[in-house]
Short mmCIF file of the C-alpha atoms (twelve columns), coordinates in Angstrom:
data_MODEL
# 
_entry.id   MODEL 
# 
loop_
_atom_site.group_PDB 
_atom_site.id 
_atom_site.type_symbol 
_atom_site.label_atom_id 
_atom_site.label_alt_id 
_atom_site.label_comp_id 
_atom_site.label_asym_id 
_atom_site.label_seq_id 
_atom_site.Cartn_x 
_atom_site.Cartn_y 
_atom_site.Cartn_z 
_atom_site.pdbx_PDB_model_num 
ATOM 1   C CA . MET A 1   70.569  96.879  82.533 1 
ATOM 2   C CA . ILE A 2   69.384  93.258  82.740 1 
ATOM 3   C CA . ILE A 3   66.443  92.424  80.472 1 
ATOM 4   C CA . LEU A 4   64.195  89.602  81.658 1 
ATOM 5   C CA . HIS A 5   62.271  87.812  78.922 1 
ATOM 6   C CA . MET A 6   58.801  87.092  80.244 1 
ATOM 7   C CA . VAL A 7   56.866  84.027  79.136 1 
ATOM 8   C CA . PRO A 8   53.372  85.117  77.957 1 
ATOM 9   C CA . THR A 9   50.684  84.891  80.655 1 
ATOM 10  C CA . SER A 10  48.488  83.016  78.177 1 
ATOM 11  C CA . ILE A 11  50.420  80.468  76.110 1 
ATOM 12  C CA . HIS A 12  48.845  79.286  72.874 1 
ATOM 13  C CA . VAL A 13  50.285  75.841  72.083 1 
ATOM 14  C CA . LEU A 14  49.964  74.134  68.700 1 
ATOM 15  C CA . ILE A 15  50.229  70.359  69.089 1 
ATOM 16  C CA . ILE A 16  50.843  68.546  65.793 1 
ATOM 17  C CA . GLU A 17  50.493  64.904  66.822 1 
ATOM 18  C CA . ASP A 18  48.601  62.092  65.074 1 
ATOM 19  C CA . ASN A 19  48.455  59.701  68.056 1 
ATOM 20  C CA . PRO A 20  45.259  60.513  70.006 1 
ATOM 21  C CA . GLY A 21  46.640  59.009  73.212 1 
ATOM 22  C CA . ASP A 22  49.821  61.115  73.101 1 
ATOM 23  C CA . ALA A 23  47.858  64.248  72.232 1 
ATOM 24  C CA . ARG A 24  45.430  63.648  75.127 1 
ATOM 25  C CA . LEU A 25  48.302  63.078  77.563 1 
ATOM 26  C CA . ILE A 26  49.898  66.379  76.554 1 
ATOM 27  C CA . GLU A 27  46.573  68.145  77.004 1 
ATOM 28  C CA . LEU A 28  46.180  66.716  80.524 1 
ATOM 29  C CA . MET A 29  49.741  67.693  81.475 1 
ATOM 30  C CA . LEU A 30  49.168  71.274  80.339 1 
ATOM 31  C CA . ALA A 31  45.914  71.412  82.322 1 
ATOM 32  C CA . GLU A 32  47.626  70.466  85.602 1 
ATOM 33  C CA . HIS A 33  48.338  74.139  86.279 1 
ATOM 34  C CA . PRO A 34  45.426  76.150  84.830 1 
ATOM 35  C CA . GLU A 35  46.933  79.349  86.227 1 
ATOM 36  C CA . ASP A 36  49.711  79.037  83.620 1 
ATOM 37  C CA . GLY A 37  47.160  79.738  80.910 1 
ATOM 38  C CA . TYR A 38  47.992  77.028  78.381 1 
ATOM 39  C CA . ARG A 39  45.600  77.042  75.396 1 
ATOM 40  C CA . PRO A 40  46.181  73.961  73.212 1 
ATOM 41  C CA . SER A 41  45.154  73.586  69.585 1 
ATOM 42  C CA . PHE A 42  45.501  70.263  67.782 1 
ATOM 43  C CA . ALA A 43  46.393  68.990  64.319 1 
ATOM 44  C CA . VAL A 44  46.882  65.349  63.321 1 
ATOM 45  C CA . ARG A 45  48.572  66.064  59.976 1 
ATOM 46  C CA . LEU A 46  51.327  68.472  58.990 1 
ATOM 47  C CA . SER A 47  49.058  70.082  56.417 1 
ATOM 48  C CA . GLU A 48  46.461  70.831  59.107 1 
ATOM 49  C CA . GLY A 49  49.135  72.342  61.333 1 
ATOM 50  C CA . LEU A 50  50.377  74.576  58.535 1 
ATOM 51  C CA . GLU A 51  46.824  75.755  57.884 1 
ATOM 52  C CA . LEU A 52  46.445  76.714  61.554 1 
ATOM 53  C CA . LEU A 53  49.783  78.556  61.488 1 
ATOM 54  C CA . ALA A 54  48.646  80.513  58.452 1 
ATOM 55  C CA . ARG A 55  45.478  81.633  60.270 1 
ATOM 56  C CA . GLN A 56  46.819  82.637  63.695 1 
ATOM 57  C CA . PRO A 57  49.999  83.020  65.734 1 
ATOM 58  C CA . PHE A 58  51.154  80.520  68.358 1 
ATOM 59  C CA . ASP A 59  53.597  80.875  71.230 1 
ATOM 60  C CA . VAL A 60  55.099  77.394  70.832 1 
ATOM 61  C CA . ILE A 61  54.710  74.305  68.629 1 
ATOM 62  C CA . LEU A 62  54.909  70.692  69.827 1 
ATOM 63  C CA . LEU A 63  55.758  68.684  66.733 1 
ATOM 64  C CA . ASP A 64  55.709  64.930  66.190 1 
ATOM 65  C CA . LEU A 65  58.392  63.907  63.692 1 
ATOM 66  C CA . SER A 66  56.336  61.059  62.272 1 
ATOM 67  C CA . LEU A 67  53.015  62.191  60.776 1 
ATOM 68  C CA . PRO A 68  50.746  60.645  58.138 1 
ATOM 69  C CA . ASP A 69  51.821  63.218  55.540 1 
ATOM 70  C CA . SER A 70  55.391  63.990  56.653 1 
ATOM 71  C CA . HIS A 71  58.310  62.305  58.368 1 
ATOM 72  C CA . GLY A 72  61.690  63.299  59.784 1 
ATOM 73  C CA . LEU A 73  63.620  66.543  59.272 1 
ATOM 74  C CA . SER A 74  61.444  67.694  56.377 1 
ATOM 75  C CA . THR A 75  58.607  68.058  58.913 1 
ATOM 76  C CA . VAL A 76  60.669  70.491  60.983 1 
ATOM 77  C CA . GLN A 77  61.804  72.396  57.917 1 
ATOM 78  C CA . SER A 78  58.235  72.852  56.709 1 
ATOM 79  C CA . VAL A 79  57.130  74.259  60.078 1 
ATOM 80  C CA . LEU A 80  60.187  76.518  60.323 1 
ATOM 81  C CA . GLU A 81  59.387  77.994  56.923 1 
ATOM 82  C CA . ALA A 82  55.787  78.625  57.987 1 
ATOM 83  C CA . ALA A 83  56.598  80.051  61.443 1 
ATOM 84  C CA . PRO A 84  60.298  81.001  61.696 1 
ATOM 85  C CA . ALA A 85  59.778  83.074  64.856 1 
ATOM 86  C CA . THR A 86  57.861  80.402  66.802 1 
ATOM 87  C CA . PRO A 87  59.823  77.945  68.969 1 
ATOM 88  C CA . ILE A 88  59.468  74.262  68.092 1 
ATOM 89  C CA . ILE A 89  59.706  71.360  70.541 1 
ATOM 90  C CA . VAL A 90  60.162  68.055  68.755 1 
ATOM 91  C CA . LEU A 91  58.281  64.981  70.040 1 
ATOM 92  C CA . THR A 92  60.157  61.772  69.341 1 
ATOM 93  C CA . GLY A 93  60.066  58.067  70.076 1 
ATOM 94  C CA . LEU A 94  62.968  56.270  71.766 1 
ATOM 95  C CA . ALA A 95  64.437  55.229  68.411 1 
ATOM 96  C CA . ASP A 96  64.363  58.761  67.001 1 
ATOM 97  C CA . GLU A 97  66.700  60.643  69.345 1 
ATOM 98  C CA . ALA A 98  69.405  61.036  66.674 1 
ATOM 99  C CA . THR A 99  66.833  62.588  64.368 1 
ATOM 100 C CA . ALA A 100 65.625  64.806  67.201 1 
ATOM 101 C CA . MET A 101 69.157  66.111  67.763 1 
ATOM 102 C CA . ALA A 102 69.473  66.786  64.040 1 
ATOM 103 C CA . ALA A 103 66.154  68.654  64.210 1 
ATOM 104 C CA . MET A 104 67.547  70.884  66.946 1 
ATOM 105 C CA . LYS A 105 70.561  71.661  64.773 1 
ATOM 106 C CA . ALA A 106 68.088  72.566  62.034 1 
ATOM 107 C CA . GLY A 107 66.317  75.077  64.278 1 
ATOM 108 C CA . ALA A 108 64.100  73.306  66.831 1 
ATOM 109 C CA . GLN A 109 64.533  74.680  70.359 1 
ATOM 110 C CA . ASP A 110 64.154  71.434  72.327 1 
ATOM 111 C CA . TYR A 111 62.986  67.831  72.096 1 
ATOM 112 C CA . LEU A 112 61.014  65.514  74.345 1 
ATOM 113 C CA . THR A 113 60.957  61.724  74.216 1 
ATOM 114 C CA . LYS A 114 57.456  60.300  74.317 1 
ATOM 115 C CA . GLY A 115 56.653  58.258  77.408 1 
ATOM 116 C CA . GLN A 116 59.387  59.906  79.453 1 
ATOM 117 C CA . GLY A 117 59.038  62.878  81.767 1 
ATOM 118 C CA . ASP A 118 56.024  64.362  83.499 1 
ATOM 119 C CA . GLY A 119 53.930  67.487  83.204 1 
ATOM 120 C CA . GLU A 120 56.558  69.622  84.893 1 
ATOM 121 C CA . THR A 121 59.151  68.468  82.346 1 
ATOM 122 C CA . LEU A 122 56.820  69.445  79.518 1 
ATOM 123 C CA . ARG A 123 55.967  72.845  80.976 1 
ATOM 124 C CA . ARG A 124 59.623  73.569  81.760 1 
ATOM 125 C CA . SER A 125 60.555  72.754  78.163 1 
ATOM 126 C CA . ILE A 126 57.857  75.121  76.887 1 
ATOM 127 C CA . ARG A 127 59.046  77.976  79.119 1 
ATOM 128 C CA . TYR A 128 62.676  77.319  78.204 1 
ATOM 129 C CA . SER A 129 61.946  77.235  74.456 1 
ATOM 130 C CA . ILE A 130 60.006  80.499  74.513 1 
ATOM 131 C CA . GLU A 131 62.689  82.262  76.551 1 
ATOM 132 C CA . ARG A 132 65.471  80.900  74.356 1 
ATOM 133 C CA . MET A 133 63.694  82.054  71.205 1 
ATOM 134 C CA . HIS A 134 63.373  85.545  72.676 1 
ATOM 135 C CA . THR A 135 67.072  85.540  73.590 1 
ATOM 136 C CA . ASP A 136 68.084  84.370  70.110 1 
ATOM 137 C CA . GLU A 137 65.982  87.120  68.541 1 
ATOM 138 C CA . GLU A 138 67.577  89.733  70.770 1 
ATOM 139 C CA . LYS A 139 71.031  88.464  69.759 1 
ATOM 140 C CA . ARG A 140 70.028  88.635  66.102 1 
ATOM 141 C CA . GLN A 141 68.819  92.216  66.499 1 
ATOM 142 C CA . SER A 142 71.995  93.132  68.374 1 
ATOM 143 C CA . GLY A 143 74.094  91.614  65.615 1 
ATOM 144 C CA . GLU A 144 72.131  93.569  63.023 1 
ATOM 145 C CA . ARG A 145 72.734  96.803  64.953 1 
ATOM 146 C CA . LEU A 146 76.463  96.047  65.080 1 
ATOM 147 C CA . ARG A 147 76.463  95.293  61.361 1 
ATOM 148 C CA . ARG A 148 74.794  98.629  60.593 1 
ATOM 149 C CA . ALA A 149 77.276  100.429 62.847 1 
ATOM 150 C CA . LEU A 150 80.157  98.733  61.026 1 
ATOM 151 C CA . MET A 151 78.726  99.743  57.660 1 
ATOM 152 C CA . GLN A 152 78.304  103.352 58.783 1 
ATOM 153 C CA . THR A 153 81.841  103.439 60.196 1 
ATOM 154 C CA . ILE A 154 83.318  102.120 56.971 1 
ATOM 155 C CA . GLN A 155 81.309  104.631 54.949 1 
ATOM 156 C CA . ALA A 156 82.629  107.410 57.201 1 
ATOM 157 C CA . VAL A 157 86.211  106.226 56.728 1 
ATOM 158 C CA . GLY A 158 85.703  106.196 52.969 1 
ATOM 159 C CA . LEU A 159 84.357  109.747 53.004 1 
ATOM 160 C CA . THR A 160 87.288  110.886 55.151 1 
ATOM 161 C CA . ILE A 161 89.731  109.635 52.531 1 
ATOM 162 C CA . GLU A 162 87.882  111.321 49.689 1 
ATOM 163 C CA . LYS A 163 87.731  114.658 51.521 1 
ATOM 164 C CA . ARG A 164 91.501  114.807 51.075 1 
ATOM 165 C CA . ASP A 165 91.198  114.146 47.339 1 
ATOM 166 C CA . PRO A 166 88.307  116.133 45.827 1 
ATOM 167 C CA . TYR A 167 89.044  114.878 42.319 1 
ATOM 168 C CA . THR A 168 88.139  111.358 43.377 1 
ATOM 169 C CA . ALA A 169 85.180  112.262 45.589 1 
ATOM 170 C CA . GLY A 170 82.716  109.387 45.310 1 
ATOM 171 C CA . HIS A 171 85.297  107.146 43.604 1 
ATOM 172 C CA . GLN A 172 85.297  104.414 46.239 1 
ATOM 173 C CA . GLN A 173 81.497  104.369 46.465 1 
ATOM 174 C CA . ARG A 174 81.153  104.076 42.687 1 
ATOM 175 C CA . VAL A 175 83.761  101.322 42.582 1 
ATOM 176 C CA . ALA A 176 81.860  99.510  45.338 1 
ATOM 177 C CA . GLU A 177 78.585  99.832  43.398 1 
ATOM 178 C CA . LEU A 178 80.077  98.420  40.204 1 
ATOM 179 C CA . ALA A 179 81.948  95.672  42.063 1 
ATOM 180 C CA . THR A 180 78.716  94.655  43.803 1 
ATOM 181 C CA . ALA A 181 76.858  94.593  40.484 1 
ATOM 182 C CA . ILE A 182 79.568  92.335  39.037 1 
ATOM 183 C CA . GLY A 183 79.407  90.062  42.075 1 
ATOM 184 C CA . ARG A 184 75.643  89.826  41.714 1 
ATOM 185 C CA . GLU A 185 76.062  88.986  38.018 1 
ATOM 186 C CA . LEU A 186 78.378  86.171  39.105 1 
ATOM 187 C CA . ASP A 187 75.790  84.810  41.566 1 
ATOM 188 C CA . PHE A 188 77.509  85.837  44.802 1 
ATOM 189 C CA . ASP A 189 75.334  85.127  47.830 1 
ATOM 190 C CA . PRO A 190 74.147  88.172  49.864 1 
ATOM 191 C CA . ASP A 191 76.800  87.784  52.563 1 
ATOM 192 C CA . ARG A 192 79.659  87.634  50.064 1 
ATOM 193 C CA . LEU A 193 78.182  90.606  48.199 1 
ATOM 194 C CA . GLU A 194 78.180  92.616  51.413 1 
ATOM 195 C CA . GLY A 195 81.853  91.864  52.019 1 
ATOM 196 C CA . LEU A 196 82.701  92.809  48.430 1 
ATOM 197 C CA . MET A 197 80.833  96.075  48.775 1 
ATOM 198 C CA . LEU A 198 82.672  96.945  51.997 1 
ATOM 199 C CA . GLY A 199 86.016  96.125  50.396 1 
ATOM 200 C CA . GLY A 200 85.173  98.447  47.517 1 
ATOM 201 C CA . VAL A 201 84.155  101.273 49.821 1 
ATOM 202 C CA . ILE A 202 87.567  101.347 51.539 1 
ATOM 203 C CA . HIS A 203 89.873  99.911  48.880 1 
ATOM 204 C CA . ASP A 204 91.858  103.175 48.836 1 
ATOM 205 C CA . ILE A 205 92.021  103.622 52.605 1 
ATOM 206 C CA . GLY A 206 95.813  103.641 52.432 1 
ATOM 207 C CA . LYS A 207 95.720  106.988 50.612 1 
ATOM 208 C CA . ILE A 208 95.098  108.573 53.983 1 
ATOM 209 C CA . ALA A 209 98.890  108.304 54.484 1 
ATOM 210 C CA . ILE A 210 99.747  109.868 51.095 1 
ATOM 211 C CA . PRO A 211 100.368 113.644 50.968 1 
ATOM 212 C CA . SER A 212 97.335  115.373 49.456 1 
ATOM 213 C CA . SER A 213 99.676  117.432 47.275 1 
ATOM 214 C CA . PHE A 214 100.610 114.217 45.465 1 
ATOM 215 C CA . LEU A 215 97.013  113.071 45.131 1 
ATOM 216 C CA . ASN A 216 95.887  116.424 43.729 1 
ATOM 217 C CA . LYS A 217 98.919  117.236 41.581 1 
ATOM 218 C CA . PRO A 218 97.672  118.518 38.214 1 
ATOM 219 C CA . GLY A 219 100.778 117.526 36.283 1 
ATOM 220 C CA . ARG A 220 102.669 114.300 35.740 1 
ATOM 221 C CA . LEU A 221 103.977 112.639 38.892 1 
ATOM 222 C CA . THR A 222 107.689 112.056 39.300 1 
ATOM 223 C CA . VAL A 223 108.975 108.514 39.601 1 
ATOM 224 C CA . THR A 224 109.431 109.029 43.333 1 
ATOM 225 C CA . GLU A 225 105.940 110.481 43.810 1 
ATOM 226 C CA . PHE A 226 104.317 107.657 41.864 1 
ATOM 227 C CA . ALA A 227 106.277 105.063 43.824 1 
ATOM 228 C CA . LEU A 228 104.978 106.603 47.062 1 
ATOM 229 C CA . ILE A 229 101.377 106.616 45.838 1 
ATOM 230 C CA . LYS A 230 101.717 102.946 44.907 1 
ATOM 231 C CA . THR A 231 102.347 102.131 48.558 1 
ATOM 232 C CA . HIS A 232 98.735  102.983 49.432 1 
ATOM 233 C CA . SER A 233 97.448  99.424  48.930 1 
ATOM 234 C CA . ALA A 234 100.042 97.957  51.314 1 
ATOM 235 C CA . ILE A 235 99.463  100.799 53.791 1 
ATOM 236 C CA . GLY A 236 95.726  100.157 53.634 1 
ATOM 237 C CA . TYR A 237 96.346  96.502  54.384 1 
ATOM 238 C CA . ASP A 238 98.448  97.399  57.416 1 
ATOM 239 C CA . ILE A 239 95.709  99.724  58.684 1 
ATOM 240 C CA . ILE A 240 92.953  97.116  58.703 1 
ATOM 241 C CA . LYS A 241 94.731  93.741  58.812 1 
ATOM 242 C CA . ASP A 242 93.996  93.290  62.524 1 
ATOM 243 C CA . VAL A 243 90.298  94.183  62.234 1 
ATOM 244 C CA . GLU A 244 88.294  90.977  62.610 1 
ATOM 245 C CA . PHE A 245 86.024  91.238  59.591 1 
ATOM 246 C CA . THR A 246 84.100  88.139  58.571 1 
ATOM 247 C CA . TRP A 247 85.285  88.793  55.001 1 
ATOM 248 C CA . PRO A 248 88.846  89.074  53.603 1 
ATOM 249 C CA . ILE A 249 88.645  92.879  53.440 1 
ATOM 250 C CA . ALA A 250 92.360  93.415  54.155 1 
ATOM 251 C CA . GLN A 251 93.324  91.192  51.202 1 
ATOM 252 C CA . MET A 252 90.889  93.039  48.932 1 
ATOM 253 C CA . VAL A 253 92.536  96.326  49.882 1 
ATOM 254 C CA . ARG A 254 96.090  95.012  49.432 1 
ATOM 255 C CA . GLN A 255 95.506  93.218  46.134 1 
ATOM 256 C CA . HIS A 256 93.239  95.543  44.159 1 
ATOM 257 C CA . HIS A 257 96.154  96.742  41.987 1 
ATOM 258 C CA . GLU A 258 97.456  93.250  41.237 1 
ATOM 259 C CA . ARG A 259 97.151  92.051  37.635 1 
ATOM 260 C CA . MET A 260 96.570  88.563  36.247 1 
ATOM 261 C CA . ASP A 261 99.968  88.479  34.472 1 
ATOM 262 C CA . GLY A 262 101.889 89.478  37.607 1 
ATOM 263 C CA . SER A 263 102.573 93.059  36.464 1 
ATOM 264 C CA . GLY A 264 100.625 94.665  39.312 1 
ATOM 265 C CA . TYR A 265 101.602 95.724  42.813 1 
ATOM 266 C CA . PRO A 266 102.483 95.497  45.686 1 
ATOM 267 C CA . ASP A 267 103.288 91.771  45.521 1 
ATOM 268 C CA . GLY A 268 103.304 90.937  41.817 1 
ATOM 269 C CA . LEU A 269 100.724 88.197  42.306 1 
ATOM 270 C CA . LYS A 270 99.469  86.211  39.323 1 
ATOM 271 C CA . GLY A 271 96.198  84.566  38.345 1 
ATOM 272 C CA . GLU A 272 94.565  82.430  40.996 1 
ATOM 273 C CA . ASP A 273 96.922  83.761  43.670 1 
ATOM 274 C CA . ILE A 274 94.884  86.974  43.569 1 
ATOM 275 C CA . LEU A 275 91.722  86.900  45.685 1 
ATOM 276 C CA . PHE A 276 88.657  86.727  43.431 1 
ATOM 277 C CA . GLU A 277 87.062  89.745  45.138 1 
ATOM 278 C CA . SER A 278 90.267  91.720  44.563 1 
ATOM 279 C CA . ARG A 279 90.069  90.882  40.860 1 
ATOM 280 C CA . ILE A 280 86.531  92.259  40.787 1 
ATOM 281 C CA . ILE A 281 87.519  95.489  42.558 1 
ATOM 282 C CA . CYS A 282 90.460  95.802  40.169 1 
ATOM 283 C CA . VAL A 283 88.160  95.833  37.112 1 
ATOM 284 C CA . ALA A 284 85.683  98.204  38.766 1 
ATOM 285 C CA . ASP A 285 88.519  100.510 39.854 1 
ATOM 286 C CA . VAL A 286 90.020  100.703 36.352 1 
ATOM 287 C CA . ILE A 287 86.674  101.478 34.731 1 
ATOM 288 C CA . GLU A 288 85.656  104.144 37.247 1 
ATOM 289 C CA . SER A 289 89.097  105.791 37.168 1 
ATOM 290 C CA . MET A 290 89.258  105.979 33.384 1 
ATOM 291 C CA . ALA A 291 85.673  107.215 33.085 1 
ATOM 292 C CA . SER A 292 86.178  110.048 35.600 1 
ATOM 293 C CA . ASN A 293 88.156  113.278 35.787 1 
ATOM 294 C CA . ARG A 294 91.586  113.182 37.378 1 
ATOM 295 C CA . PRO A 295 93.876  116.067 38.404 1 
ATOM 296 C CA . TYR A 296 96.250  115.237 35.541 1 
ATOM 297 C CA . ARG A 297 93.650  114.605 32.788 1 
ATOM 298 C CA . PRO A 298 89.962  114.925 31.911 1 
ATOM 299 C CA . ALA A 299 87.702  111.879 31.914 1 
ATOM 300 C CA . LEU A 300 88.438  109.427 29.098 1 
ATOM 301 C CA . GLY A 301 84.842  108.221 29.015 1 
ATOM 302 C CA . ILE A 302 83.116  104.933 29.669 1 
ATOM 303 C CA . ASP A 303 83.625  103.614 26.132 1 
ATOM 304 C CA . VAL A 304 87.404  103.949 26.386 1 
ATOM 305 C CA . ALA A 305 87.308  102.281 29.820 1 
ATOM 306 C CA . LEU A 306 85.304  99.336  28.522 1 
ATOM 307 C CA . GLU A 307 87.651  99.003  25.540 1 
ATOM 308 C CA . GLU A 308 90.573  98.759  27.987 1 
ATOM 309 C CA . ILE A 309 88.874  95.886  29.816 1 
ATOM 310 C CA . ALA A 310 87.891  94.083  26.591 1 
ATOM 311 C CA . ARG A 311 91.367  94.460  25.095 1 
ATOM 312 C CA . ASN A 312 93.221  93.185  28.170 1 
ATOM 313 C CA . LYS A 313 90.849  90.585  29.618 1 
ATOM 314 C CA . GLY A 314 92.663  87.352  30.262 1 
ATOM 315 C CA . ARG A 315 96.005  89.177  30.412 1 
ATOM 316 C CA . LEU A 316 95.630  91.977  32.983 1 
ATOM 317 C CA . TYR A 317 92.057  91.356  34.104 1 
ATOM 318 C CA . ASP A 318 90.210  88.161  35.001 1 
ATOM 319 C CA . GLU A 319 88.321  87.017  31.899 1 
ATOM 320 C CA . THR A 320 85.171  85.806  33.675 1 
ATOM 321 C CA . ILE A 321 84.905  89.021  35.669 1 
ATOM 322 C CA . SER A 322 85.617  91.160  32.606 1 
ATOM 323 C CA . ASP A 323 82.914  89.412  30.587 1 
ATOM 324 C CA . ALA A 324 80.389  89.863  33.410 1 
ATOM 325 C CA . CYS A 325 81.232  93.554  33.687 1 
ATOM 326 C CA . LEU A 326 81.019  94.149  29.946 1 
ATOM 327 C CA . ARG A 327 77.622  92.430  29.831 1 
ATOM 328 C CA . LEU A 328 76.281  94.752  32.517 1 
ATOM 329 C CA . PHE A 329 77.203  97.838  30.524 1 
ATOM 330 C CA . HIS A 330 76.433  96.571  27.032 1 
ATOM 331 C CA . GLU A 331 73.008  95.281  28.086 1 
ATOM 332 C CA . GLY A 332 72.195  98.537  29.886 1 
ATOM 333 C CA . ARG A 333 71.926  96.917  33.304 1 
ATOM 334 C CA . PHE A 334 74.472  99.192  34.987 1 
ATOM 335 C CA . SER A 335 75.817  102.704 34.671 1 
ATOM 336 C CA . PHE A 336 77.375  105.120 37.098 1 
ATOM 337 C CA . GLN A 337 74.658  107.439 38.370 1 
ATOM 338 C CA . GLY A 338 74.909  110.754 36.564 1 
ATOM 339 C CA . GLY A 339 77.328  109.206 34.083 1 
ATOM 340 C CA . GLU A 340 77.135  107.986 30.518 1 
ATOM 341 C CA . GLY A 341 74.898  105.244 29.250 1 
ATOM 342 C CA . PRO A 342 71.631  103.747 30.452 1 
ATOM 343 C CA . ILE A 343 70.823  103.839 34.134 1 
ATOM 344 C CA . ALA A 344 70.891  100.504 35.942 1 
# 
């Protein structure tokens, strides 16, 4: 189905322009076709324009880049912050075209050079800017729907893995929650946090290829059985390496059992060769595993898990990540839901 974005039948235009002659010319151009329903409002200073935007919505903004109280890109940025969903058309002099192009990169929909073009050019730019803004918003909403679908799919994959291993039911989700808390403690931006969370949720995806009898074995594993289980990180990598995530999810999955001194697997990576997100998942994985029941032993408890991290930080586990994790627990800002210690 083709969706046509309709320009409003009545178009409320905010004109922020300090030159009376230019403002009057714009008004006359908009009035050439009264059936189009243009309703102009005027401001001669940026501050006046922002006050109008705070009081009522507009369909489009015509913005001079040189005002008594603002000049250049900061003018555009101020208007974008006040009305992020309203298209902006920059008005510029002949010498300001480079700035106008920079303004478009910053978020303006179009620009017009003063003294050039006629009323039809102005009205066409207004229609184009409104339609483009609608299209951009639809793309944003579509991208958000795809993102939610991806999240739900990954959650479903994680649950599928854990259905085969009831002793670790919820393990990946709890690892993801702790890893995300550590990332937040280390000032990760929201996008990087989201990638870290997704990596945590499926870090054990490779276990889907491991016999459930091995995963659920109540006694000690044989050397052969343990060697097979250790292949799960490489298998997980192979499963998702061709999925075009915007984050290095495949590397997180492959490297979450690597150790800072090179004693981990599957590649024996050391130090900075290990992806930072993988180092975070590693610490979260160790803590959750030790604090929870396993087929071959009861839970060791959160205190023992934290002692393991404190004792081996800098050798097995990244020191910065370990310190951040220990702070979260010791200051009562994180605990596994239903587990020991204060609730986050």
